[in-house]
C-alpha positions in Angstrom: -16.1 2.6 -9.5 -16.1 5.3 -12.2 -15.5 8.6 -11.2 -18.5 10.1 -12.2 -20.8 7.6 -10.0 -18.1 8.5 -7.4 -18.6 12.1 -7.3 -22.2 11.3 -7.5 -22.3 9.4 -4.6 -20.1 12.1 -2.7 -22.5 14.8 -3.7 -25.8 12.7 -2.4 -23.9 12.0 0.7 -23.3 15.8 1.3 -27.0 16.3 0.8 -28.6 13.3 2.8 -26.0 12.4 5.5 -23.0 10.4 5.9 -25.2 7.3 6.5 -25.7 7.2 2.7 -21.9 6.7 1.5 -21.2 3.6 3.4 -24.6 1.9 2.5 -24.3 2.4 -1.1 -20.5 1.5 -1.1 -21.1 -1.8 0.7 -24.0 -2.8 -1.8 -21.5 -2.0 -4.5 -19.0 -4.0 -2.9 -21.4 -6.9 -2.4 -22.1 -6.9 -6.2 -18.2 -7.3 -7.0 -18.0 -10.2 -4.5 -20.7 -12.2 -6.2 -19.8 -11.4 -9.7 -16.0 -10.7 -9.8 -13.7 -13.3 -10.8 -11.2 -12.2 -8.5 -13.4 -13.6 -5.6 -11.7 -16.9 -6.3 -8.3 -15.3 -5.5 -9.6 -14.1 -2.1 -11.1 -17.2 -1.4 -8.0 -19.1 -1.9 -5.9 -16.7 0.2 -8.3 -17.4 3.0 -7.8 -21.0 2.5 -4.1 -20.8 2.8 -4.3 -18.7 5.6 -6.9 -21.1 7.2 -6.4 -24.4 5.9 -8.5 -26.3 8.8 -11.5 -24.0 8.2 -14.4 -25.0 6.1 -15.0 -23.6 2.5 -18.0 -21.7 3.7 -15.4 -19.8 6.3 -13.0 -18.9 3.5 -16.1 -17.5 1.3 -17.1 -15.5 4.6 -13.6 -14.1 5.2 -13.5 -13.0 1.4 -16.8 -11.3 1.7 -15.8 -9.4 4.7 -12.6 -8.4 2.9 -14.6 -6.9 0.1 -16.8 -4.9 2.6 -14.0 -3.8 4.7 -12.3 -2.3 1.3 -15.2 0.3 1.2 -13.8 2.0 4.6 -10.7 3.3 2.5 -13.4 5.3 0.2 -15.8 6.3 3.4 -12.8 7.7 5.2 -11.4 9.4 2.3 -14.8 11.2 2.0 -14.8 12.0 5.9 -11.4 13.7 5.6 -12.4 15.6 2.6 -15.2 17.2 4.5 -13.2 18.4 7.5 -13.6 15.3 9.7 -10.0 14.7 11.5 -8.0 11.6 11.0 -6.8 10.1 14.3 -3.9 7.9 14.3 -1.5 5.9 16.7 2.0 4.9 15.4 4.5 2.1 16.5 8.0 2.1 15.5 7.9 5.8 14.3 11.3 6.7 16.4 13.3 4.2 14.1 12.2 6.2 11.2 13.0 9.6 12.6 16.4 8.5 14.0 17.8 8.1 10.3 15.4 10.1 8.0 17.4 13.5 8.3 20.7 11.8 7.5 20.1 9.7 4.4 16.4 9.6 3.7 14.4 6.6 3.8 12.5 4.1 1.4 8.9 3.3 2.7 7.4 0.2 1.4 3.6 0.5 1.2 1.6 -2.6 0.6 -1.9 -3.4 -0.1 -2.6 -4.4 3.4 -4.4 -1.6 5.2 -4.7 2.1 3.7 -1.5 3.4 2.4 -3.1 6.3 1.1 -4.3 7.8 4.5 -0.7 6.8 5.8 0.9 8.9 2.9 -1.4 11.9 3.6 -0.9 11.9 7.5 2.9 11.6 6.7 2.8 14.9 4.9 0.5 16.5 7.3 2.5 15.9 10.7 3.4 18.8 12.7 6.9 18.3 11.2 6.0 17.4 7.7 8.4 15.3 5.7 9.4 15.5 2.1 7.3 12.5 0.7 7.8 11.1 -3.1 5.2 8.4 -4.2 6.0 6.1 -7.2 2.2 5.0 -8.3 1.1 3.3 -11.2 -0.9 4.7 -13.9 -3.8 2.9 -15.4 -5.2 3.6 -19.0 -8.6 4.4 -17.6 -8.7 5.7 -14.0 -11.9 6.0 -11.9 -11.6 6.5 -8.3 -7.5 6.2 -8.5 -7.8 9.6 -10.2 -9.4 10.9 -6.8 -6.9 9.1 -4.9 -3.7 10.8 -6.6 -5.7 14.3 -6.5 -6.0 14.0 -2.7 -2.4 13.1 -2.3 -1.1 15.9 -4.6 -3.4 18.3 -2.8 -1.7 17.2 0.6 1.7 18.1 -0.9 2.7 14.7 -1.8 5.2 14.6 -4.9 3.8 11.8 -7.3 5.7 10.2 -10.2 3.5 8.2 -12.4 4.7 4.8 -13.6 2.9 3.5 -16.7 2.1 0.0 -17.0 4.4 -0.7 -20.0 6.9 2.0 -20.0 9.4 3.8 -17.6 11.9 6.5 -17.7 15.4 6.3 -16.2 14.9 9.8 -15.0 12.2 8.8 -12.8 14.9 6.7 -10.9 17.1 9.6 -10.8 14.7 11.8 -9.1 14.1 9.4 -6.6 17.6 9.0 -5.6 18.0 12.5 -5.3 15.1 12.9 -3.1 16.6 10.2 -0.8 20.1 12.1 -0.8 18.1 15.2 0.2 16.8 13.5 3.6 13.5 12.8 1.8 11.1 9.7 1.9 10.4 7.8 -1.1 7.5 5.5 -1.0 7.2 2.4 -3.4 4.7 -0.4 -3.7 6.3 -3.6 -2.2 3.6 -6.2 -3.2 2.8 -5.4 -6.8 4.8 -6.1 -10.1 3.5 -3.4 -12.1 5.2 -3.8 -15.5 5.7 -6.9 -17.5 9.5 -6.0 -17.8 10.0 -5.1 -14.4 12.7 -6.8 -12.6 11.4 -9.0 -9.9 12.2 -11.3 -7.1 10.6 -14.5 -5.9 10.2 -14.9 -2.0 8.5 -17.4 0.1 5.0 -16.4 1.4 2.3 -18.3 3.1 3.8 -21.7 2.0 3.8 -20.7 -1.6 6.0 -18.4 -4.0 5.2 -15.0 -4.5 7.0 -12.3 -6.9 7.7 -8.6 -5.6 9.5 -5.7 -7.5 13.2 -5.5 -7.1 13.5 -1.7 -7.6 13.2 -0.8 -3.7 16.1 -2.8 -3.2 18.2 -1.4 -5.8 17.4 2.0 -4.5 18.6 1.2 -1.3 21.8 -0.3 -2.5 22.4 2.9 -4.7 21.4 5.4 -2.0 22.7 3.7 1.1 19.0 4.5 2.6 17.4 2.0 4.7 14.3 0.4 3.9 11.0 0.3 6.2 7.8 -1.5 5.7 5.0 0.5 6.4 1.4 -0.4 7.5 -1.6 1.8 8.3 -4.5 -0.6 9.9 -7.7 1.0 10.9 -8.9 0.8 14.5 -12.1 2.8 14.1 -13.9 5.3 11.8 -11.4 7.4 10.3 -9.0 6.4 12.9 -5.5 4.3 12.1 -2.7 2.7 13.7 0.6 3.1 12.0 3.3 0.3 12.2 6.8 0.6 10.7 9.0 -2.5 10.7 12.6 -2.7 11.7 14.9 -0.9 9.1 16.4 -3.2 6.2 19.9 -2.0 5.1 21.7 -3.1 2.1 25.3 -3.1 2.1 27.4 -1.9 -1.0 30.9 -3.2 0.3 30.4 -6.9 -0.9 29.6 -6.6 -4.6 30.1 -10.3 -5.1 27.4 -10.9 -2.7 25.0 -8.5 -4.1 22.4 -10.8 -5.2 22.3 -12.6 -2.0 22.1 -9.5 -0.2 19.0 -8.2 -2.2 17.2 -11.7 -2.0 17.5 -11.6 1.8 16.4 -8.2 2.0 13.3 -9.0 -0.2 12.6 -12.0 1.8 12.7 -10.1 5.1 9.9 -7.6 3.8 7.9 -10.6 2.7 8.1 -12.0 6.4 7.2 -8.5 7.8 4.3 -8.7 5.2 3.1 -12.2 6.2 3.2 -11.3 9.9 1.0 -8.4 9.4 -1.3 -10.0 7.1 -1.7 -13.0 9.8 -2.5 -10.3 12.2 -4.9 -8.3 10.1 -6.5 -10.6 7.5 -9.5 -8.7 6.5 -7.5 -5.7 5.5 -5.6 -7.5 2.6 -6.6 -5.6 -0.6 -4.6 -7.3 -3.1 -7.5 -8.8 -5.1 -5.3 -10.3 -7.9 -3.3 -13.3 -7.5 -0.4 -12.9 -5.4 0.8 -16.5 -4.1 1.4 -19.3 -6.2 
């Protein structure tokens, strides 16, 4: 959605009422479902998840996936207009036990609403220092609003362009970890063509995920946590943190195997949550081969 149309929808909703935003957003999502080429990937995903179901069932799952994606924008609108975002957490104590000592790496995924998770991490009664690596597109629409909201909440953002990257970006992230902060990285999208990747088993196929989070963990000694945020009601969420993943620096000869094992552990946690929350998968491009 273009940012101009998005701002217009926000303005009209503020005049006519909150009912307008989800209605228009769902109509737009239906248009994307029927006319976007990416719907084939969604159909294929639900075929992998439910191989015994019919093609109609797979299409219905994909349609609901597109419709559910609108809740991210609607909840963002509600939060921007003073509605309190409610949340529950599972596994939070695991993060609190280690974050003050050496920081931690949060692997955000396109499963659930990672944007609201980042904002609420920053807005807790005891706010945490949070640095977020985000991809930068040439022509950003709603993504620009997304970044603006995160920065306004106090999140430090490092933009990573699709075909370029600076080693200083990595240095800043390592320093952030050493100061006891949280560094959030995308765990399920390879953003740049020259980006180092790891192949993992996923849903009976193969998926490519970025290697950078595991290198950060190796260099800094900080643990990795997979972090998911699932919607349980209007502007209400449940956070789930996986068990910490440590990458030992002691055995350099086994470094490749250790990193591969850590990447597969994340993939296993991602698959487990996807099976439990299949309609909150917002990765619309090809992920599994």
